[in-house]
N, C-alpha and C positions, 0 to 999 in steps of 0.2 A: 608395153609401158606406152603411154599414150600424153603428150605434154597437152594436148587441147581438144577438146570435143568441140564440133559445131552442131547447134539443135537447132531445128528450122520447123514450125509448125505449117502445114499445109490444109488448106480448108479449098475444095474447087479451083486449087492454082493451076489447072491445066496450060491456061494461055500466059498467066503472068508470072510463071516460074522458071522458063527455059532461058532468060539471061541468068540467074542464080546456077544453073545446073550446068552451064558451059562453064562458066567461073570454076565451080565445084571441082569438075570434070578433070581439071588442069592441076589438081593437087595431086602430088604423088609421094609425098613424106607420109612414111607409116606409121609416125609417130603421132598421127592426126587421126580421129574418127569422126565418122558424119552420122549423126542420125536425124533421120527424116520422120515426122510425126504426122501421118494423114489421121486430121481430127473429124472423120466422118464424111469425108466427100461423096458426092453421089456424079462427079463426071470421071476423067481419066487419069485424074491425078496418081493415083495408086500406081498404073500401068506405066508410067514414065517414072515412077520413083523405082520402081521394080526393077526398069531396065536401064536406069542409071545406077544401081546396087552391081549389075552383072559384068558393067563395063567399067567400072572404077577402079584406081589400081591402090586406093586403099582400103579401108574396114570401113562398111556402110551397112546401118540398121536402118531397117524399115519398120514401124510400127502404126498399127491401125486401131481406132479407139471411137469410141463414138462420139458426138460432138459436144465438147466440153469448153470450147473455147480456147483461144490462143495462149492463157495461161495454164490450162488443162494438159494443152499438148506439150508445151515447156517444162511443167513438172515432171510429165511421163520420161521426157528424153533426160532431165537431170537423174531421176531416180536411177537410170543406166548406163549414164554417162562413167567414162573409166578415164577420163582426162584430168589432169591435174587442173586445168582450166578450161571453163567452158562458155561459148559465145553462142548468144541467141540472135540468130538471124531470120528476119521475116523473108519470105517466100517471094515475094515481089520486088523485093532490093539487092542490093548487090555488094561485095566486099572486094577488098583491093588484097593483093595474096602477098604483099611487100607485110601486112601487119603479121603475116602468119610467120614470117623469116623474123621479125623484131621480138615478137612473142618468144621464140624459140630460143633466142638469146638472153633473154632475160628473166622466165618463167620463175627458175632458181631462186630468184630474191624474193620469192613469196608475198608480192602484194597480193591485197586482197581485190582489186580490179587494177586494167590497166584501159585508159580511156585515148581513144583515137580521135583527131578530127574526122570530118565528113562532108563529103558533097551533096548540095541540095541546089537543084536549078541552075546547077553549071557552078557556083561559089563553092570556095573552101570555106566552111563552118568550124568553129571551136565551142562547143553547147556549153561546155563549163564555163568559158570565159576567164579562165586563168591561166598563168603563163607553164611553160612545157618544165616539169620537174617533178623529183619523187617528194612527196609529202609524208612524213611520218611522225607528225605529233597528234595527237588525238583529239585534243580538244581543240588546235588548230582545225584540223581534217573537220570536225561536226560545225565549226563555225562555217567554214567555206561550203560545205556540204550542203548545210541548211540554208545559205543563200542562192546556191545555184547547182543542183545536182548534174543537170544537163540530161541529155537523151540516155536511155537505158540501152539503148542499141549499139550504141558505139564503144560499150565498155565489155572487156572480156573478164570474168570473175573466178575466182579461186573457188575450184567446187567445193573445197570443204570452209570454206568461209561462209558459203551458203546453206551447206548442211548443217556445220554446229550452229548455227544460227536460227535454224528452221526457218530459214527464209523461202516461200515458196508463193507463186503466182497464184491469186482469187480465181476461182474456177467460173464457166459458166458465166463469164461477163465479157465484155471488152472493155477498153481503158484500164487492162489487167497491169499496166504498168504505175500509175498515177498512186497507188498506195504505197510504192517502195520508196519515194521522194521522202514520206514520212518515218521510212526506217533506216535506211543505209547509213545516214548521217552520226547516226549514234553507235554507229557496230564497228566502223573503217577504222583500224588502228593505221594503216600506210597503203597510200596508191599512187600508181606513176600517171602521171598526165603526159601523153607523148607530143609529138609534133606533126607525126604523119598521118598522111590520110588512112583510113582502114576502112571506113564504111560510106556505101552509096547510097543515098536515100531519093526513091523512085515515087512519084506520085501522079502518073499518067492512068494508073489504072484505079476505077472505082473502089472506093472504101467507105466500110459502116461508120466511118471518124471522120470522112468528109464529105459525105453525101446529104440529102437533106434529112432530117429527124428522123428515126423511126423508134418503134419501141425500145430497141435493143441500144438505142442513143443513151436512155435514161441510166443506162451502166453506170454511167460516169459520176450520179450523183452517189450509188451504192461503194464504188469503189473510193470514192472520197471518205465517207464515213470509215469503211475497213481501214483505210490509211492512217487517219486521225487517232482511232480507239489503238492501234497497233504504236502509234508514237507515242501516246499519253502512258503505255506501259514502262518506254523505255526513259523517260525525263521527267523529274520536277521541278527543273529550272524554271524560273518564271518567264527569264527570256526567251527559253526555248519552246515553251508553251506557246507564249505569244506568235512566235513566227509561225509555230505549226497551224495555229487558227489562222494567221493569212492564206497559208496554203491553203488550209481548207476553203473559207471564203472565196477563193480565185475559184479553186478546181471546183466546188459544188455549184457556187451560184455566179459569179461572175463569169466565169468563160462558159457557161451555159447559158446565159442569157445571151452573152456573145455570138453564141453559135446559132439560137433562135430568133436574133435580131433581123426585122423585117421592116422596111418603111413604112408599109401601108398595112391597115389591120388585116391579119390572117388567123390561123390556125395555131401559130407558134406564139401569137400574142395570148392566148388563152393557156397555153403550156407551160407560158412565162409565169404566169399567174399562179399557176397549181405550182412550178417550182420554187418560187419567193414564199408562197406559201408554207410548204414544208419545209422549207430552209430554215423559219421560225420556229417552226415546233424541234427541228432536229437540232437545232442551234443551243436551246434551252435545253435540251435532253444532253448533248453532250458539253453543257457549261462553256460554251463560246463566249468569251467576254471581250473579245477584240472586234472592234466594229470593223465594217467593210468599206468606208468610204474612202479611206487612204490607201486601199488596194483597186479604185476605179481607175487608176492610169490618168493619164493625161488628156486625151480625148474631149474634149468639150461636148461634142455631139454626143457621145457615148453616153459621159454622166450624165446629159439631159435625158437622153432616152433612157435608161437604167432608174432614172428617180421619179421621173414621170409614172414607168411602168409598178415601180417599188410601192408608191402611195397607192395607185390603182388596184394593186395586189391584195390590201386589207380588205377590199368589196368581197373577195372569196372567204365563205365563212365556214363552208366545210372542211373537215380535215381531209387531207390529202392522202393516208397512209394506204388506206385500201385501193384508190386509183393507182401508185405507183406499185402494188403488190401485184396487183392484176395485169398491169402493163409488163413486167420481167416475166409472170408465166406464161405471157401470150407470147414474148420473145422468145424464149427459149422452148415452147410447146413441149417440156418436157417435166416429171416430178424431179425436183433435187436430190441429191444424196440423202438418204436418211431421213425420207419423208419430210422434209423441212426446205423452204424455200431460202434461197442464196441471204434476200436480208434479214432471216433469222438468226443466221450464221454468222452475221456479218454485226 
C-alpha cells in the first residue's frame, strides 16, 4: 500500500537532476514509491536513474520512452502509479521531505489535492494567494480556483480524482500545465491549502520556457486552445465563460507578446504580428467575446507597446495557420500519434 507516488520526468537531465536525486535518496518510507520517466534522453540520465534505483530504500520504477514532452512523461507515470496521491516533481527542482510527513497524516481525508507553499529565489511564496485552510464547498472552490489556481507543481493530487475525471496532460508539447487551469476549477469538490513549504523552484538551469523563443516555444498557443476547449465542455455559466476567455487572452496573446517583447525591431516583432494575426482567427473560431484590453495590466509602457504592434499586425494579410503547423512539426521532428498533428487533435 502506497500513500504517495512521486513522478518525475527527465529529458537530458544528467547535470540538473542531481539535487533532486539526493533529496529523494533520503526517503525511507516504504509507503512511498518513486517513478522516473526518461523521455528520450540522449545523455547519461538513464544511467543515473538506474543507479539510484539500485541504492534506494523505497520502490523505484524507471520508465524509458520516446520523447513525448513532459506531459507525455507524466501521463506514463500516472498510468502505473500505485499511490493514493501523486506528486509531479520537475527534475531540476526539489522538494521538502516535511511535505511527505504532512501528507501521510492527512491523506485519508480524501482531498482532491493538497497545495503547499514553495521557495523561489530565496522567498517563500503562496501561489494560490489564499489562507491556509480546508475548502469543501464546490461552488466556492470553483470561484477560488478560477480566480487563482496557482502553480501545478505545488500540488499533490489524489490519483483517483485524476483518473475518474480523465485528467491527463497534453503530449508532444511544452507549456503542458496551461490547459489544466481551465479544467480543475470545475471538478474539485474539496482541497487543502497547507501553510508549510513543500516545493523548491530553481531557475539557474536553462529552460525552453525561459530561453529565447524557438519553434517549440509556440506550444503555448496550442495548449491555450486545448485548455479553453476543455473548459467550455465543463460550464455553460456566462460568468465562468468570461473568466475562461480572459485566461485564454492572457495565455495565448498577452503573455506571448510579453515574452517576445524587444525594445528594438527584431525577428520577435515579426513573430508578434503572426501571433496577433492568428489570435484573431482563433478567437473568432472559439467565439471569444471577452475583449483583451482589460487584461493588459497596469504597465503603461507594455500597453503602449502592445497596442502599437496590435494595429501594425493588421498589415499581415496572409492566414498564419500553415505557418504555425509547420513550426510545430519542425519543433518535434516526428509525426504525431494517429498520423495527425497535435493542433488537429486540439
